[in-house]
N, C-alpha and C positions, 0 to 999 in steps of 0.2 A: 460519426461516433467517436470517443475521445479514448484514448491509449495513455496511462499515467504510470509510468515504473519509478520505484523510489530504489535506492541504494543505500544501505544504512551497517555500519560496522560496529559491531559490539566484543567485549571480550569473551574470548574462550569460554570461560566458566559461566558467564550470561546469555550463551546460545539457547538451553533449553528454555529460560524462563523467557525470552523472548520471542521464541519460535511458539510458546504456549499464548501468548499476548495478540501475536498474531494472528494465531485459530480464531483466537477469540471476534478479533476485529475482522475479520474475512466473515464468521459466521453474521455476525453484526449487519456488515455494509453489504452482506448478500441481499439482506432483507429492504434494504432501501431502494424506492422508486428510480429506477436508470441504472441499479448495478447491473452489467451484464456478468462480468466475472473478477474476482480477488483472490489471488493466489499469492504465495510467499513460498521462498525458495533459499535452501542453504547451498553456496558457491560449494561443490567439490574441490576440496584442495586448498583452500582458504576460510580458515578457520574464522568466526566471526563476523564473514560477509554475507549481508542479507541481501535478496532482492525481492521486492513487492510488486506485482503486476495486477492492474487494474483496467476496467474498461466498462466503460459508462457510457451511456446512450447520445448524451450532451453535455455541453459547457456547462449549462445550468443544475444538471442531475451531478456532479461532481463537485460544485461550488455549494452545494446541498449537502454531501455529505463533509466538505470540509466545516460545514457549521453543524455538524451533527454530535450527540453524546458519543459516538461509534470513535469520531473521530479525534475529540478532544480526549477522550479516556486515552485511548492509544496512544496520544502524542504525550500524555502526562505519566505515562507507564513506562513509555519505550525509550522518551528524551534521555533519563537520566542512565540509561545502560550505554547509550550511543559514546563512542572514541572520537567521533566530530560529525560536524553538521550531513543532515542526510542529501543526496543527491538527487533530484527529481529531475525527469525529463518530462514531456508531455508532447502527443503526437493526434491530429486530427486527422481521422482517415474518413475519407469521402465515397461514395458508392456507385453504381459503375453510371448513374445518373448525375453524379457531380453534387450529391446532398450529405 
């Protein structure tokens, strides 16, 4: 299983639009094969700081998402609102059997 987190900062006035774009992306991503979870959060007390949490069945399912219209649309809409480059982290989780 692959966990992907993304941190993005936008101007305070852009938070509502960014959240709307992320909600649309989450709805689309959840329909893609291999998506187990896709959520976004505003960080309390840190205006404009947004976190995206994604859970995918595999590296390949995440790679397919990165090639999808959902990802391309979010990237092209959200990128102009970003105050800096997003910070991404990836984690691979194994089950109890080491898979």
